Each structure stands twice: as C-alpha cells, then as structure tokens.
N, C-alpha and C positions, 0 to 999 in steps of 0.2 A: 503493498501500500504506500503511496507517496508521501512523503511528509514536509510540509510547509515550512523551511525556517524563518523564526520572528524576533528581530533586535538581536539576539545572540545565536551562537553557535548547541547550544543546548536547548532552546525552547521552543517546541516543534506543536505544530495545530493536527490535528485530527481528522482526516477526510476533507470531500472538496468543496462544503458549502451547501448552500441551496439546490434542491432538486432541479434539472432542466425539464423542459416537456419529453421529448424523443426519449430520455433513459428514465423516466416516471411510466412511461407509456408500457419502454420494453418491460420495466420489472414487472407493473400488473399483470401483462400477457404471459410472460412465464410464468409467473405465480399462479396465474388461471388455469394454464396449462397441466401447470404440474398438481395443482387441486382435481381437476380434472381427470386427470390420468390414473388417480388413485382410487377413486371411483369408478372411471371405465380402464381398465389396463388396455384392453386393446388398443387406445390411441396412440400407445408406444409404437405400434406395428406399423399402423396407419401412417403415422405423421413421422415417424425416425426416416435416416435415409438409409435404404438397400439398396447399393450398388446394381445388384441382380435385377429389383425389381422396376427400378429406375432405366435401365436399358432392355430389357426382355420384354415388360408388362407396359411402360410408361407410364410409371407414376412420377413425372416429372415436377410434381408440386412437394415433392419432397426434399427438394433441394431448398426450397425455403423453409419448411416449414419443420424441419428436425433443430434447427437453432433453439425453437423452441421448447423442447421435449427434454423432459431429465429424468435422471435412475430415481428409482425410487426412495432410495437412502438420502436423507434431505441435505447431506453435505456438499453434495452434488451441485444441486442448484444453491445451496449458501455462498458457495464460495465462486460460484461463476457471478451471482447477484451482485456482491459483493467487489468482484471485478468491474464491472460493469458499471457500478456507483460511482467507485473511488476513481476510475481512471475517464468514464465516459460525460460524467459531469464536466471536468472543463474543458476536453475537446468538444462539447456542445459547445458552449460558451465562446469558446474559440471560432469555431467554425461555422456556429448558427445549425439550427436544426434540420434546415432542409440539407446541406453537406453534410451535415452528422450521420443522418439517416440514408441517405443516398451511399455512404461509407461503409457504413454498418452492413447493408442490406448486401451491396458488393463483392464485401471481403467475406464475408458467412458464405454466401451462394460457391462462390470461387473456391471456397475451400472446399465445398459438397464437391464440386468437379471433379476438382484435382483428385481427391479419395477415391471418387470412379475412376479416374482413368490411371490413377497407382495399382487400381484393383487389377487392371489388366496385365499386371507388369509378371512375366512368368517365373516369378520367386515363389518359394513356399511362402514366406512372409507376407507377401502382398496378395497374392488369390485368395490367403485365409480371408481378406475383407471384402472380398465380391460379395457374400450372403452376410453378414457382420449389419446389425444396426446398428447405424452411427447416430447418437442423440447428443445436445448438448449444446450450448451458445458458445462453447470455445474457440472456433473457427474464427467468429467476429469477433471475439475479446483479444485473440492473441493479434488479430488486426489492429484494434485499440493499443494495446499494451505497444506494437512496433510504432503507432503513429506517433504515441506519448512519447517513444525514448529518441524519436526525431526531432521534436519541437523542446521538450528540456530533457539531455541527455545527460545532466550533470543532478538534477533531480533525485534527491536521497529516498530509496523505497528499502521497506521491510523487506529484505530475505527471507522467504519461510517464516514471517514474523518474528524475527529474533536479533536481525542484525543488518544495519542501510548500507544499499550499493549503489552506485549512481543508475539511472536508470535506462542508460545504452548496454551497461554489463549485465542489468540484471535481465533485459530482453535477451541478451546473446546466450547466457546461464540459461535460461527455459527454451531458447531456439536448440540449444547444443542436450539437451535430457530428451528434448523429443524425438530430435534424430537420432539419438542414442535408440531410444524406448521404439520408432518405424522401424529401424534397422534390426532389432531383434526381435519383431513380430510381437512383442509383448500385449496380452488380452487385457479388455479390460478398458482401455485408453487409447483413443481415436487420436494417435500423434501424427499421424500422417495429417489427420485436417488440419491439429495445433499449425502444422508446418505450412500447410497451404494458406493459412488465413494471415501467417508472416509474410509469405511470399509475394501473395495476391495485392495485401495493404502496401508493401516496398515497389512493387512495380505501379500501382494504382498513383502514389502520390509521387512517385518521381519522372513518369511518363511523361512527355507535352512538354515542350518548353515552352512554349505560349499559349497552351491552352490550361488544362488541369493544371499544371504545377503552378502556372499565373496566378491562378485563382485561390490557390492553398495558401500561396505569399499574400495574398491581398487580402485573405481573410485574416493570418496571423498578423499583419500587421495593422490593422483595423482591430484587433484584439486587443494588441496593444496601447494605440492610441485611446480607447477607451476607455481602457485601465489607467491610463494617465492623468485622462479628462477628468475622472473621480476624484483626484488627487487634487484638481486646483479648483481651482472659481475663477473662471476669466470674464470681464467684465471691457465689452467693446466701448467705443466712443471717446471723444474727447473730453475735455472738462467740460464743465458745467455747472450751475448754480444744484442741480441735482443729485449731480455725479461729480463732484469737486473732490469727495470723499472716501469715491472707490476706491480699489487698491484688487492687484493680483498678487494673491498668496497663494 
C-alpha cells in the first residue's frame, strides 16, 4: 500500500483519501457479484474466463466478466479491493474518471486475451490453463500497479505489509514473482493474467507519441496544476478601492 510522507521522514498517512466515482462503482460491483456467487455458485462458472469456452463455444463476454468474479474465500476479494482502493483512487483523480475506466477495461480484457493466447503454447504449464477457470480483478489491478509505478516511481509502498520499498521496485518484484509462478505452472494463481496486465498496461501507456501518451502527459500535468492551484489563492486584476488589500499567498 502506498505511504505518503508528511512534514518528516517518519510521518505517514494511510490511504489515498476520499473515494472516487469509478473506484466506488467497481467496488460495489465486485462485492455485489461476490455475494451473488455465494448464493448462486454457478455464476463463477458462467462469468469466469475459461479459454476453451471462449474459443470453442464463443463465450466472449467472459473476457470482461471474469474481472468481477472472485473465489469463495474472502481474502481473495478483500486484497483485490484493497489494491483497487489504495492505487485506483489516486490514478482516477489524476486521469479523471473516463480515462481511468478505459484503462481499467483495456488492461483487464487485454490480460484475459493474453491468458488465452498463452494457453495455446505447446508446453505442459501453459496448455494446462486452457481448461482452467480464471477469475479475479488481478489483471486490471496489475495494470494499475504498473501505472502507479510509472507516475510515482519513488513513492514508498509497504511490501507484504511489512517494509517500505519504492513503487518501481515493488512492481518489479511482483512481476518477477508472477513470471516465476507462471513458468512453474503453479495452480490456483493466474500468474499469466498478472503478467498480461503488466504488459498491456505498459504498452498502452507507452504507445503513440502524439496520441495516447500525449493525452496521458496532459492529464498528469493538469492534475499537478490542480494540486498546486489548491495551495494558493490567486486574485487577478490591479489595485482598486475594493481590491487594494488583496494579496497572493
């Protein structure tokens, strides 16, 4: 989780602040689907991403719906929603809601597509994922983590909730863990989807010299200007009977 230093190197604030619209909507949707899946377990089979069903039976909606389905044990959705709140709020404030939603959807769906493509690689570890039901928001969340590390590379984040490391190293470590897990074919964790989220997010943010990247830089500068503007009260106009005592501070 990100830590924001205040006034000294030992004072930190917890959390990103007030909830933003898209993050709030995503939280409510994920929690709603989770509760519904506890009552109707078949929802997990219908909405989760199974590469075989997408390829052979045309269940293309699963590329989008798998992001809102989580395992029955509460820690899965708890940690995912914690990451969404901790990192998504600040990114949505910076990008604004429309771009944030677009980024979240593209990275999540892109991660799902990569998972399907990887399932065709003729290796035991990859072919095993062809019939696996992939669930969880981790693909899109890894995309948010990558974006956070690109914008705030030196922001300290608690690694495993224990010791702080810069965001750039935090994401690099998670990526390395996902790569090793994926190469070993470890079950229970969709490591390929995690890597897919990182890859799609990086390509998406780095592509287009005058298009996408220019838009991202513009929103970042606009966000920084808004932050600076809130720190100062600027009064325009010259001296007059009503404004002679106004000042800039």
